[in-house]
C-alpha positions as CSV (number, residue, x, y, z in Angstrom):
1,M,0.0,0.0,0.0
2,F,1.1,3.6,-0.6
3,S,2.6,5.6,2.2
4,K,2.1,9.0,0.6
5,I,0.0,10.3,-2.3
6,L,-0.6,13.7,-3.9
7,I,-4.2,14.8,-4.5
8,A,-4.4,16.7,-7.8
9,N,-7.6,18.5,-7.0
10,R,-9.3,20.9,-4.6
11,G,-12.4,21.5,-2.5
12,E,-14.7,18.9,-1.2
13,I,-13.3,16.0,-3.3
14,A,-9.8,16.7,-2.0
15,C,-11.1,16.7,1.6
16,R,-13.0,13.5,0.9
17,I,-9.9,11.7,-0.3
18,I,-7.9,13.0,2.6
19,R,-10.4,11.5,5.0
20,T,-10.0,8.0,3.7
21,C,-6.2,8.3,3.5
22,R,-6.1,9.4,7.1
23,G,-8.0,6.3,8.1
24,M,-5.6,4.1,6.1
25,G,-2.5,5.8,7.5
26,I,-1.5,7.3,4.2
27,Q,0.1,10.8,4.2
28,T,-1.4,13.3,1.8
29,V,0.1,16.2,-0.2
30,A,-2.3,18.9,-1.3
31,I,-1.9,21.4,-4.1
32,Y,-3.5,24.8,-4.2
33,S,-3.8,27.9,-6.4
34,T,-3.4,31.4,-5.1
35,V,-7.1,31.8,-4.4
36,D,-7.2,28.5,-2.5
37,A,-4.4,29.2,0.0
38,N,-6.7,29.2,3.0
39,S,-9.0,26.4,1.8
40,L,-9.9,23.4,4.0
41,H,-8.1,20.8,1.9
42,V,-4.9,22.8,2.4
43,I,-5.4,22.8,6.1
44,E,-6.3,19.1,6.4
45,A,-3.5,17.6,4.2
46,D,-0.2,16.7,5.8
47,E,1.7,18.9,3.3
48,A,0.5,21.5,0.9
49,F,2.2,23.3,-2.0
50,L,1.3,26.3,-4.2
51,V,0.8,25.1,-7.8
52,G,0.0,28.4,-9.5
53,E,-2.3,31.3,-10.1
54,A,-6.1,31.0,-10.1
55,P,-6.7,30.1,-13.8
56,P,-7.0,26.2,-14.0
57,K,-4.4,26.1,-16.8
58,D,-1.9,27.7,-14.4
59,S,-2.8,25.5,-11.4
60,Y,-5.0,22.4,-11.3
61,L,-4.4,21.6,-15.0
62,N,-0.7,22.4,-14.9
63,M,0.6,18.9,-15.4
64,G,4.3,19.8,-15.3
65,K,4.1,21.8,-12.1
66,I,1.9,19.1,-10.4
67,L,4.4,16.4,-11.3
68,D,7.3,18.5,-10.1
69,I,5.6,18.7,-6.7
70,A,4.9,15.0,-6.8
71,K,8.6,14.2,-7.4
72,K,9.8,16.8,-4.8
73,T,7.6,15.3,-2.1
74,G,8.4,11.7,-2.9
75,V,4.8,10.5,-3.4
76,E,4.1,7.1,-4.8
77,A,0.8,7.9,-6.4
78,V,-1.5,10.7,-7.6
79,H,-5.3,10.7,-7.0
80,P,-7.0,13.0,-9.6
81,G,-10.4,13.2,-7.9
82,Y,-13.0,14.2,-10.5
83,G,-12.9,17.0,-13.1
84,F,-9.6,18.7,-14.0
85,L,-7.1,15.9,-14.9
86,S,-9.1,12.9,-13.8
87,E,-9.9,11.7,-17.3
88,N,-6.7,13.0,-19.0
89,P,-4.7,10.1,-20.5
90,K,-1.7,12.3,-21.2
91,F,-1.4,13.1,-17.5
92,A,-1.8,9.4,-16.6
93,R,1.0,8.6,-19.0
94,L,3.2,11.3,-17.6
95,C,2.7,9.9,-14.1
96,E,3.7,6.5,-15.3
97,Q,6.8,7.8,-17.0
98,S,7.8,9.6,-13.8
99,G,7.4,6.3,-11.8
100,I,4.3,7.5,-10.1
101,C,1.1,5.6,-10.0
102,F,-2.0,7.3,-11.5
103,I,-5.0,6.2,-9.4
104,G,-7.4,5.4,-12.1
105,P,-7.8,3.2,-15.2
106,Q,-5.1,2.6,-17.8
107,P,-4.6,5.6,-20.1
108,E,-5.4,3.6,-23.2
109,V,-8.9,2.8,-21.7
110,M,-9.4,6.5,-20.8
111,E,-8.5,7.5,-24.3
112,K,-11.0,5.0,-25.9
113,M,-13.9,5.9,-23.6
114,G,-13.1,9.6,-23.6
115,D,-13.8,9.8,-27.3
116,K,-17.6,9.5,-27.4
117,L,-17.7,8.4,-31.0
118,L,-15.2,5.6,-30.3
119,S,-16.9,4.6,-27.1
120,R,-20.2,4.2,-29.0
121,K,-18.5,1.9,-31.4
122,L,-16.9,-0.1,-28.6
123,A,-20.2,-0.4,-26.7
124,R,-21.9,-1.7,-29.8
125,K,-19.1,-4.2,-30.4
126,A,-19.5,-5.4,-26.8
127,G,-23.1,-6.1,-27.4
128,L,-24.7,-3.0,-25.8
129,P,-27.7,-1.2,-27.3
130,V,-26.7,2.2,-28.6
131,L,-29.0,5.1,-29.6
132,P,-29.1,5.9,-33.3
133,G,-26.6,8.5,-34.2
134,T,-23.6,9.5,-36.4
135,D,-20.6,7.3,-36.3
136,E,-18.2,10.0,-37.5
137,A,-17.8,13.7,-36.5
138,I,-20.2,16.0,-38.4
139,E,-19.0,18.8,-40.6
140,N,-21.3,21.8,-41.2
141,E,-21.7,21.1,-44.9
142,H,-23.0,17.6,-44.3
143,A,-25.0,18.4,-41.1
144,A,-28.4,19.0,-42.8
145,S,-28.4,15.7,-44.7
146,R,-27.2,13.7,-41.7
147,A,-29.9,15.3,-39.5
148,W,-32.7,14.5,-41.9
149,K,-31.5,10.9,-42.2
150,L,-31.5,10.6,-38.4
151,G,-34.7,12.5,-37.8
152,F,-35.7,15.2,-35.4
153,P,-35.6,15.8,-32.4
154,L,-31.9,15.0,-32.1
155,M,-29.0,16.0,-29.8
156,V,-25.7,17.6,-30.9
157,K,-22.9,16.6,-28.5
158,A,-19.2,17.1,-28.1
159,A,-17.1,14.1,-29.1
160,E,-14.5,14.8,-26.5
161,G,-17.1,16.2,-24.1
162,G,-18.4,15.6,-20.7
163,G,-20.4,17.2,-17.8
164,G,-23.2,18.2,-20.1
165,I,-21.1,20.9,-21.8
166,G,-21.9,21.6,-25.5
167,I,-25.1,19.5,-25.6
168,H,-28.1,21.0,-27.3
169,V,-31.5,19.5,-28.4
170,I,-32.4,20.4,-32.0
171,E,-36.1,20.3,-32.8
172,S,-36.1,21.4,-36.4
173,Q,-34.0,22.2,-39.4
174,D,-34.1,25.9,-38.7
175,E,-32.3,25.4,-35.4
176,L,-29.7,23.1,-36.8
177,L,-26.7,25.3,-37.9
178,P,-27.0,28.0,-35.2
179,L,-27.0,25.3,-32.4
180,I,-24.2,23.3,-34.1
181,E,-22.1,26.5,-34.1
182,R,-22.9,27.2,-30.5
183,S,-22.0,23.6,-29.5
184,R,-18.8,23.7,-31.5
185,Q,-17.7,26.9,-29.8
186,A,-18.5,25.6,-26.3
187,A,-16.7,22.3,-27.0
188,S,-13.6,24.0,-28.4
189,S,-13.4,26.3,-25.4
190,A,-14.0,23.5,-22.8
191,F,-12.2,20.5,-24.3
192,G,-9.9,22.0,-27.0
193,S,-11.8,20.2,-29.7
194,G,-14.8,21.2,-31.8
195,R,-15.6,17.7,-33.0
196,L,-19.4,17.0,-32.7
197,Y,-21.8,14.2,-33.4
198,F,-25.5,13.6,-33.5
199,E,-27.5,11.3,-31.4
200,R,-31.3,10.6,-31.3
201,Y,-33.0,12.6,-28.6
202,L,-35.0,10.3,-26.3
203,K,-37.6,12.5,-24.6
204,G,-38.5,11.7,-21.0
205,A,-35.9,9.0,-20.6
206,S,-34.3,8.3,-17.2
207,H,-30.6,8.9,-16.8
208,I,-29.3,5.7,-15.0
209,E,-25.7,5.0,-14.3
210,V,-24.0,1.9,-12.9
211,Q,-20.9,2.0,-10.6
212,L,-18.1,-0.3,-11.5
213,M,-15.0,-1.2,-9.6
214,G,-12.2,-3.4,-11.1
215,D,-8.7,-4.5,-10.3
216,E,-5.6,-5.4,-12.3
217,H,-6.2,-9.1,-11.9
218,G,-9.3,-9.3,-14.0
219,N,-11.9,-8.9,-11.2
220,L,-14.8,-6.6,-11.8
221,V,-17.9,-5.9,-9.8
222,H,-20.9,-3.5,-10.1
223,L,-22.0,-1.6,-7.0
224,F,-25.6,-1.1,-8.2
225,E,-27.1,1.8,-10.1
226,R,-27.9,5.4,-9.5
227,D,-30.8,7.6,-10.9
228,C,-29.4,10.9,-12.0
229,S,-32.4,12.1,-14.0
230,V,-33.1,15.4,-12.1
231,Q,-30.9,17.8,-14.0
232,R,-30.9,21.5,-15.1
233,R,-29.1,22.5,-18.2
234,N,-27.6,18.9,-18.4
235,Q,-26.1,19.4,-14.9
236,K,-27.1,16.9,-12.2
237,L,-28.9,18.2,-9.1
238,I,-30.4,15.2,-7.3
239,E,-29.2,11.6,-7.4
240,E,-30.5,8.6,-5.7
241,T,-29.9,4.9,-5.3
242,P,-31.3,2.4,-6.0
243,S,-33.5,3.4,-8.9
244,S,-36.4,1.3,-7.7
245,A,-38.9,4.2,-8.1
246,K,-38.5,4.0,-11.9
247,L,-36.9,0.6,-12.8
248,T,-38.3,-2.8,-12.2
249,P,-36.0,-5.4,-10.6
250,R,-35.5,-7.0,-14.0
251,L,-34.4,-3.6,-15.6
252,R,-32.1,-2.9,-12.7
253,R,-30.4,-6.3,-13.2
254,R,-30.2,-5.6,-17.0
255,V,-28.4,-2.3,-16.7
256,S,-25.9,-3.7,-14.2
257,S,-25.3,-6.7,-16.5
258,L,-24.8,-4.5,-19.5
259,A,-22.3,-2.3,-17.5
260,L,-20.3,-5.3,-16.5
261,K,-20.3,-6.6,-20.1
262,L,-18.7,-3.4,-21.3
263,G,-16.3,-3.2,-18.4
264,Q,-15.1,-6.8,-19.1
265,F,-14.9,-6.1,-22.8
266,I,-12.5,-3.2,-22.4
267,K,-10.7,-4.8,-19.4
268,Y,-11.6,-2.0,-17.1
269,S,-9.8,-1.4,-13.7
270,N,-10.4,1.0,-10.8
271,A,-13.6,3.1,-10.4
272,G,-15.8,3.9,-13.4
273,T,-19.4,4.6,-14.3
274,V,-21.4,3.4,-17.3
275,E,-24.3,5.7,-18.1
276,F,-27.5,4.7,-19.8
277,L,-30.8,6.2,-21.0
278,V,-33.8,4.1,-20.1
279,S,-37.1,4.9,-21.9
280,D,-40.6,4.6,-20.5
281,D,-41.1,1.4,-22.3
282,G,-38.1,-0.2,-20.7
283,S,-35.6,0.2,-23.6
284,V,-32.0,0.7,-22.5
285,Y,-29.4,2.5,-24.4
286,F,-25.7,3.1,-23.7
287,L,-24.9,6.8,-23.2
288,E,-21.2,7.1,-22.2
289,M,-18.6,5.9,-19.7
290,N,-16.9,8.1,-17.1
291,T,-13.5,6.7,-16.3
292,R,-13.2,8.2,-12.8
293,L,-14.8,8.6,-9.4
294,Q,-18.2,10.3,-9.8
295,V,-19.3,13.3,-7.8
296,E,-22.3,11.2,-6.5
297,H,-20.3,8.2,-5.3
298,G,-21.2,8.9,-1.7
299,I,-24.8,7.6,-2.0
300,T,-23.4,4.3,-3.3
301,E,-21.2,4.1,-0.2
302,L,-24.3,4.8,2.0
303,I,-26.2,1.8,0.7
304,T,-23.3,-0.7,0.3
305,G,-21.1,0.3,3.3
306,L,-18.1,0.3,1.0
307,D,-15.5,3.1,0.8
308,L,-14.9,3.6,-2.9
309,V,-11.8,5.8,-2.4
310,E,-10.3,3.0,-0.3
311,L,-11.1,0.5,-3.0
312,Q,-9.5,2.8,-5.6
313,L,-6.3,3.0,-3.5
314,R,-6.1,-0.7,-3.0
315,V,-6.5,-1.8,-6.6
316,A,-4.2,1.0,-7.8
317,A,-1.5,-0.4,-5.4
318,G,-1.9,-3.8,-7.1
319,E,-4.1,-5.5,-4.6
320,K,-7.0,-7.8,-5.6
321,L,-10.5,-6.5,-5.0
322,P,-11.4,-7.6,-1.5
323,I,-14.9,-8.3,-2.5
324,S,-16.7,-10.5,-5.0
325,Q,-20.1,-9.7,-6.7
326,E,-21.8,-12.0,-4.1
327,D,-20.3,-9.9,-1.3
328,V,-21.9,-6.7,-2.6
329,T,-25.3,-6.0,-1.0
330,A,-27.5,-2.9,-0.9
331,T,-29.3,-1.8,2.2
332,G,-32.0,0.9,2.2
333,H,-32.1,3.9,0.0
334,A,-29.9,7.0,-0.3
335,V,-30.4,10.4,-2.0
336,E,-28.1,13.4,-2.6
337,A,-28.7,17.1,-3.3
338,R,-26.0,19.2,-4.8
339,I,-25.6,22.7,-3.3
340,Y,-24.6,25.4,-5.7
341,P,-23.8,29.2,-5.2
342,E,-26.6,30.7,-7.2
343,D,-29.7,32.8,-6.9
344,P,-32.6,30.3,-6.4
345,E,-35.0,32.4,-8.5
346,T,-32.8,33.5,-11.4
347,F,-30.2,30.7,-11.2
348,M,-27.5,33.3,-11.8
349,P,-24.2,32.4,-10.1
350,D,-23.2,34.1,-6.8
351,A,-19.8,34.6,-5.2
352,G,-18.3,36.1,-2.1
353,P,-17.2,35.2,1.5
354,I,-19.1,32.8,3.7
355,T,-20.1,35.0,6.7
356,G,-22.2,32.4,8.5
357,L,-22.5,28.6,8.2
358,H,-24.4,25.9,9.9
359,L,-24.2,22.5,8.4
360,P,-27.0,19.9,9.2
361,T,-26.2,17.0,11.5
362,G,-28.1,14.0,12.6
363,E,-28.3,10.3,12.1
364,H,-28.1,9.0,8.5
365,V,-27.0,12.5,7.2
366,R,-23.7,12.8,5.4
367,I,-22.1,16.0,4.1
368,D,-19.2,16.2,1.7
369,T,-17.9,19.8,1.6
370,A,-15.0,22.1,2.0
371,L,-17.1,25.0,3.3
372,C,-16.1,26.8,6.5
373,N,-16.5,30.3,7.9
374,D,-14.6,33.0,5.9
375,Y,-14.3,30.6,2.9
376,I,-14.5,32.6,-0.3
377,V,-16.7,31.3,-3.0
378,G,-15.2,32.3,-6.3
379,L,-16.0,32.0,-10.0
380,D,-12.7,30.4,-11.0
381,Y,-13.7,26.8,-10.8
382,E,-16.7,24.4,-10.9
383,P,-19.2,25.9,-8.4
384,L,-20.3,22.9,-6.4
385,M,-20.1,23.9,-2.7
386,A,-21.4,20.8,-0.9
387,K,-23.2,17.5,-1.3
388,I,-25.9,16.7,1.3
389,M,-26.7,13.0,1.4
390,A,-29.3,11.1,3.4
391,W,-29.9,7.4,4.0
392,G,-33.2,5.7,5.0
393,E,-34.6,2.2,5.3
394,D,-36.7,3.0,2.2
395,R,-37.0,5.9,-0.3
396,N,-39.6,7.9,1.6
397,R,-37.6,7.9,4.7
398,A,-34.4,8.9,2.9
399,I,-36.2,11.8,1.2
400,K,-37.7,13.0,4.5
401,T,-34.3,12.9,6.1
402,L,-32.8,14.9,3.2
403,Q,-35.6,17.4,3.4
404,R,-34.9,17.9,7.2
405,A,-31.2,18.3,6.5
406,L,-31.8,20.9,3.7
407,L,-34.0,22.9,6.1
408,E,-31.2,22.9,8.7
409,L,-28.6,24.3,6.3
410,R,-27.8,27.9,7.0
411,L,-25.5,29.7,4.6
412,E,-24.9,33.4,4.9
413,G,-22.9,35.7,2.6
414,V,-23.6,33.8,-0.6
415,K,-27.0,32.7,-2.1
416,C,-27.5,29.1,-2.8
417,N,-30.1,26.8,-4.5
418,V,-31.7,25.6,-1.3
């Protein structure tokens, strides 16, 4: 097992990783930008180093500087968290070349599944149902004919995308070129690539994802599914597990089986999530795969009793998975709400110092956050401030516990979506 790791991230996920490392006796090295100097993850880590100025390219995306700190501090591994460099195969390779373990899947797998066009082909080859769409990137001059062939409504999506960025629903030919151009600009800005593709729009479908965990010895298990259908502007707001309110037991088994089928086909290791769309008639379609730890992993931990970060660390260190599929059981129901700094009426982002804070407590309530008094909420990074999770013996009890927790939350100085 590792004795020291660097966490190439910030905020609540960095604090979350530190918590598990502390319990395992692993020392942690934090990195921080100039605006994060007084952040909680900096205080909680065993060591902390300035990585650069506030812009992500100068700090949390600065691969060279991060690796310089990793070498200087003698860490054996880097945990990327989610976002930033977590799905960057170039960074994973640079870690390997530096003799440092990247805590995640193999860079070749990240590359394949990060390209949404290639991942669709691989999923189809593995035997998964895939929504009708284009198999190659679309060019503006061929967009009209391809759209007519596919039929409206359809979605235009970024081939190297993620996080809902650059996705638009196109209802008619008149909207086609303007929305393609808008998607191309957003994708180029966010991902450095303007490659786009079309996919059939499935109205009213549920967004279901299956958590996978694999090791380097060929063992792979699923940790059940999560329902992430409550979204705004393609950004998740509420997640819950299991998805028994929408999916029958047979459908739940089917999505888990399909996720395992894909994972085994691509020889997946470490934590990953296979996402599906499930229609009202029970049809299941592969959507994409996230080759990292998900934001909402905590609710899976609440129903399984497993620590996903600990499992990540163990398999990255070369250990076999300490569990088999038969060992994985789900108890009760868990639901999560994401807390964002925004005006609850206009949804416009807000920023500023936290002048007053009271976080909810109580049995079966879990909060993952880096908030503290005098913490400054900025606009430099992804705005998630906290995740409030609740567990219950059944769905109704979990929801009631979450509602009580949200009512207890007191946040002053910055508006939020509660």
